[in-house]
N, C-alpha and C positions, 0 to 999 in steps of 0.2 A: 562476360567472359568466359566462364564455364563450357568448358568442350570444344573450343577452336584453337588450343592449343596445339603447336606439331608434334608430329609422331612422337611418344617416349616409349615406344616398346621394346627400347634396348637399354632402359633404364631402371634400376632399382632404387625405389626411394623411401628415406625413413623422415616419418612425420612426427612430432610430437605435439598434444595440444589437438588432438585431431578428432575429438568427439563431439566439438560446436563452434561457434565463431568462424575465425579466420580459417583456424586450421581444418574444420569440414569442408566449407569453401573450397579450399585448396585440394583437398582428397578427391572431392569431386572431379575438378579440372583435372588431376593427374590421372584419374581412371578413366575419363572420357579421351584421354590421349595415350592411353593403352600402356602407361607407366606400371610396372609392380611396385605396390605401396606397402608398407609396413607402419603400424603405427603403434605410439605409447602414449597413453593418458589413463587416467585414475577413473574416467568414467569410461562407460560402454560406447566403443564405436561402431555403428551398425552399418557403415558403406561396405560394400562386398569387395575387402582389402586382401592383400596375400596373408598377411597374420595380423591381428589384431593383439596387443599386448598390454595389460593392465597394468600400469605403473606409477608410482608417486615419485615426482622428480623431485620432491623435497626428501627423498629418503636414499640414502646411498645405496644400502642393500636391496631396495627394490631396483634401483637402475643396474645393479651389478645380476641381478637376477635376470632383467629385463635383455640385458646383453646378450647372454645366452641364446636367445632366440632371435636375435637381429640376425639378418644375412652377411655371409663371408665378404660381398661385397657392396657397398652401399655408393650410387653413384652422386646421391644428393642428399645431404641431411638438411631437413628443415624444421627448425625448433619454432613452433607456434604455442608451445603453451606457458601460462602465467596467471598469475592471479593479481588482483587487485588491491587498493587500500580501502578505506570505507568501513575497516571493522571485523570483517568476518576472519581476517586471518591476522596473526599476529607478527609485527616488521621482522623476527627470525624467520617466521614462516615463510614470507613473502620473499626475503633476501634467497632462502634456501631453493625455493621453488624457480623463481626467476634469473638467478644469477647461480647459486652452488650446481644445482641440479645439471642446469644447462653446458656449464663449464664441464662437469665431470662427464658427464655423455658425450659430448662434444668429442672430449680429449682420448677418451675409451674408443670411439668410433673412427677416429683419424688413421688408424692402421688400415682400416678398410677400405677409404676413399682413393681411388685412384688417382695418378695423375690427369689434370683434367675433370675432377671432379670440383663439386661446391660446396660450400655451408652457408646458410643462410638464415639469418634469426629475426625473429618479432621482436624488436624493441619496442620504441614509444618516442612519439613527441615530447613527452614528460622527462626523458633522458636529456632533452637541450643541455642542461648545466654542468654537464659532465667538466668542464674546463675549470669552473670554479673547484670543484674535487679533485683535480687532476693527482696532487701528492698522496691523497687518499685511495685511488683508483691505483696508483703504483704499487702501493703496499700491498693492497687487495691482490693483486696480480700475483705478488711475490709469496703470498698464501695460497700455494698452489696445489693442495689437496681439498678435499672436501672437507676433512676434519679440521684442519687447519684455517681454511675459511671460515667455517663455521666459529672456532674461536675468535676469530678477527672481528666478525658481525659481533659477538656475546660482549666484547669487551670496547665496542665502538656506537653502543646505541645513541649516543647524542650526535653521532655522525650521519647516521642511516635513516634516522627519523621514525617514519611509515614505513621504511623498506621499499615503496615502490619506486619513487621519482630515482634514490638511490643505484635500486637494483637496474634499472632500466640506464642509467648513466655508465654502471658497471660493462653491460651488454655493448653499449656503444663505443667505450674505451677498449674492451675487449676485442670489438670486430675491427679495428684498426690496429692496435698493438699486434694482434697475432696474424693478422692478415700479411703484415710485412715481412714474418717469418716463416708463413705457410708457402707461400708464392715461390720463394727460391729455392725452399728444401725440398718441395713434394709437389708443386704445381696445382696448389689446390688454392683456390679463389674464395675469401670469407667477406661476406656482407651482412648489413642489416636493414631491415624496412621499418620504419617509422611512423606508424599509423596517426592519424589525427581521431576526432573522437567519431567510433563506429558504433553502431547498433549490434551490440552483442548483450547476450544473458548477463554480462558483467557492468551493464551501461548505470544501474542504479546505484552499485558500489563506488564507482566514479563520482557518480554526484554527490556522495557520501563525504566520500573521501577526499576529492579535489575542491568540489566546493559547487553548486548551484550556479553560482554567477559566472565564474570560469568556464564550466562547460557551456553554458548558453551563449557566453560570447565568443567563444572556438566555433559553435556553429552559426551564429548571426554571420561572422568574417567568412566563413567557407560557403554559406548559403545553406547548406542542410548536413547531417552527419552522415557520413558514408555507411555502405552496406558493406559485410564482409566480403563478397564477391569481387568488390571494387577494389579489393587488396591484393586478388589473386593474380593478375596481369604482372604486375610490379614484381611478385615473389617469383615468378615464372620466368621473367625478363633475366632478372639479377642469378638467378640459379644456371641456366642455362648457356654453356660456352658459344654456344651460335647465336646470340644474342648478347651476350655480356662479357664475352672473352677477355676486355681489357677494362673490367670492372673489377677492384679490388678494394678494399678496405672503406667500402663507403656507408654511411647511414643514411640511407635514401627518406628523405620527408616525404610521405603521401599524405597531405592534409589538407588540399584545395587552398594553399596561403595562409593558412594560420602561423607558421613557422615563417613565412615570408615576414609578416606583420609584424611578429616579435624583431627580427633582425633590421627592420627598418624605421620601426618605433610609430607604429601603426595600430599596436595592439589595444 
């Protein structure tokens, strides 16, 4: 997929989580398509982007500083940053990076996104159970600042668990909930991509956090794990009005059938 997308020389794109994994593969394709790319990541981004800003998406102050270095017009915002369960991060840290920071950055950049622009998140198939927590997610949407969201997280540890699945549920719910508002208000689309098991530097964390048996079962059903570049085509499809102008508010599973296995009882 890399290097094969249509010309994006008139597009300015902000990518989070661009230093590695899916985000890095996406940046390579955007550069190959001549887009002007700005990145936010706590780690160093080595790709030749327009500007790489070091930013901790779990820290509101860090995000606010990074916003000052972002362009005045953003055609596409593509949120790829995220951290796993598995023990390296506490549940509040996972929620802060995967959910609170994502939402804070997205809402802050919205005034810079013109009509016809798009927002695309990398969620996860681990968020498929959002419907079981729909009332909690409605309350979380109501805690609409970074601070109030953090307070909600701090008082609902029994609900968020280790933070990973719940944070990805929140991204899926936010995608649907906010997409219904943004399209009529601003003509901006919002969608999310939900990858299956993908070979990234976080793979061992997920094996610890989710369990070897779950990961191995998913890989067996899919035939193999995905490579990060295999997620890029779907991300570009969702973001581009030339290919997805009528696609809004979806959580697209790219998992080679593991989600289908859950739905039809073949897991």
